[in-house]
C-alpha positions in Angstrom: 0.0 0.0 0.0 2.8 2.4 -0.9 4.0 2.7 2.7 0.6 3.9 4.0 -1.4 2.2 6.5 -5.2 2.2 6.4 -5.2 4.5 9.4 -2.9 7.0 7.7 -4.9 7.0 4.5 -8.1 7.7 6.5 -6.2 10.5 8.4 -5.1 12.0 5.0 -8.7 11.9 3.7 -10.0 13.6 6.9 -7.3 16.3 6.6 -8.0 16.9 2.9 -11.7 17.4 3.7 -10.9 19.7 6.6 -8.7 21.8 4.3 -11.4 21.9 1.6 -13.9 23.0 4.3 -11.5 25.7 5.5 -11.3 27.1 1.9 -15.1 27.2 1.7 -15.4 28.9 5.1 -13.2 31.6 3.7 -15.7 32.2 0.9 -18.7 32.2 3.3 -16.9 34.5 5.8 -16.1 37.0 3.0 -19.6 36.9 1.5 -21.4 37.3 4.9 -19.0 39.9 6.2 -18.0 37.8 9.3 -14.7 39.3 10.4 -14.2 36.9 13.3 -14.7 33.8 11.1 -12.5 35.3 8.4 -9.6 35.9 10.8 -10.0 32.3 12.3 -9.2 30.8 9.0 -5.7 32.3 9.0 -2.9 31.7 11.4 -2.2 35.0 13.4 1.2 35.3 11.6 -0.4 34.7 8.1 0.5 36.7 5.1 -2.0 37.1 2.2 -1.0 38.5 -1.2 -3.6 40.2 -3.3 -2.1 43.1 -5.3 0.4 43.4 -2.4 1.2 41.2 0.7 -0.6 42.1 3.9 -0.7 40.7 7.4 -3.8 38.7 8.5 -5.5 41.5 10.5 -4.9 44.2 7.9 -6.1 42.0 5.0 -9.2 40.8 6.9 -10.1 44.3 8.1 -9.8 45.6 4.5 -12.0 42.8 3.1 -14.7 43.3 5.7 -14.6 47.1 5.2 -14.9 46.7 1.4 -17.7 44.2 2.0 -19.8 47.0 3.6 -19.8 48.7 0.2 -20.0 45.9 -2.3 -21.8 42.6 -2.5 -20.0 39.4 -3.2 -20.6 35.7 -3.9 -17.7 33.3 -4.1 -17.6 29.8 -5.7 -14.8 27.4 -5.0 -13.8 24.3 -6.9 -11.1 21.8 -7.7 -9.3 22.0 -4.3 -6.2 19.8 -4.3 -4.1 19.4 -1.2 -0.7 17.8 -0.6 -0.3 17.0 3.1 3.0 16.3 4.8 2.5 15.7 8.6 1.2 18.9 10.1 1.8 21.1 7.0 0.2 21.2 3.6 0.0 23.1 0.4 -3.3 23.5 -1.3 -4.7 25.1 -4.5 -8.3 25.9 -5.4 -10.0 27.6 -8.3 -12.5 30.4 -7.6 -15.1 32.4 -9.5 -16.2 35.5 -7.5 -19.1 37.8 -8.4 -19.0 41.4 -7.1 -21.7 44.0 -7.3 -19.8 47.3 -7.3 -21.9 50.4 -6.7 -21.4 53.5 -8.8 -18.7 55.8 -7.4 -17.3 53.2 -4.9 -14.4 55.1 -3.2 -13.1 52.2 -1.0 -9.3 52.1 -1.6 -9.2 48.3 -2.0 -12.3 48.4 -4.2 -10.8 51.1 -6.5 -7.4 49.2 -6.7 -9.1 46.0 -7.8 -12.1 47.2 -9.8 -11.4 50.8 -10.7 -14.0 53.5 -10.1 -17.1 53.5 -12.2 -20.0 56.0 -12.6 -22.6 53.2 -12.9 -23.2 50.0 -10.9 -21.0 47.2 -12.3 -21.2 43.4 -12.1 -17.6 42.2 -11.9 -16.8 38.5 -12.1 -13.3 37.4 -11.4 -11.8 33.9 -12.0 -8.5 32.7 -10.5 -6.9 30.6 -7.8 -6.0 30.5 -4.2 -2.6 29.0 -3.5 -2.2 28.2 0.2 0.4 27.0 2.6 -1.2 25.6 5.8 -0.3 24.3 9.2 -2.3 22.0 11.5 -2.7 23.7 14.9 -4.4 22.5 18.1 -7.6 24.1 16.7 -7.3 22.6 13.3 -5.9 23.7 9.9 -5.0 27.3 9.3 -3.6 29.2 6.3 -0.2 30.7 6.9 0.4 32.0 3.4 -2.1 32.7 0.7 -1.5 33.9 -2.9 -4.6 35.1 -4.6 -4.1 34.9 -8.3 -6.6 36.7 -10.5 -6.6 35.0 -14.0 -9.4 37.0 -15.6 -12.0 39.7 -14.9 -15.3 40.6 -16.6 -17.0 43.9 -16.2 -20.6 44.3 -17.2 -23.0 47.2 -16.3 -25.5 45.9 -13.7 -28.9 45.1 -15.0 -31.1 44.4 -12.0 -34.7 45.0 -11.4 -36.5 46.1 -8.3 -37.3 43.4 -5.7 -40.5 41.5 -6.6 -43.4 42.2 -4.3 -43.9 38.5 -3.4 -40.4 38.4 -1.9 -41.5 40.5 1.1 -43.6 37.5 2.3 -40.4 35.6 3.0 -38.6 38.4 4.9 -39.6 38.1 8.5 
């Protein structure tokens, strides 16, 4: 069995699932604006690179602040992890939708999306390249490279909320 025992193979599968869940929790934390959950995904000493490298707290605070202005929805796929003991490297593809309001002045928003005079739908495709460690509280990302492969900008074409939807808001 290639030097693996059944127990080590099960442990590797459990770890791979935990890492995939961690990556998905990142998307959920960003989309919901949950700063505490977002910070818990990263080790306190983590570095995250998107345009420039930032420390965990600065990166997370910027994402949460930007999220108060724009709306997002992230999709993750094809997560592949290589685990060696209590460390791992992982890669995932993402497609992220962003609704950017006209005149958005948030510095991170302007750096990524530019400033527009009309509402814009921006879809970005790319990958997350992560280095992780297993801590007493589970897997955490210690280094993340966010690689944007493509962007698509389209003027927003949304309609007012349908009246029947108010029945579900309580």
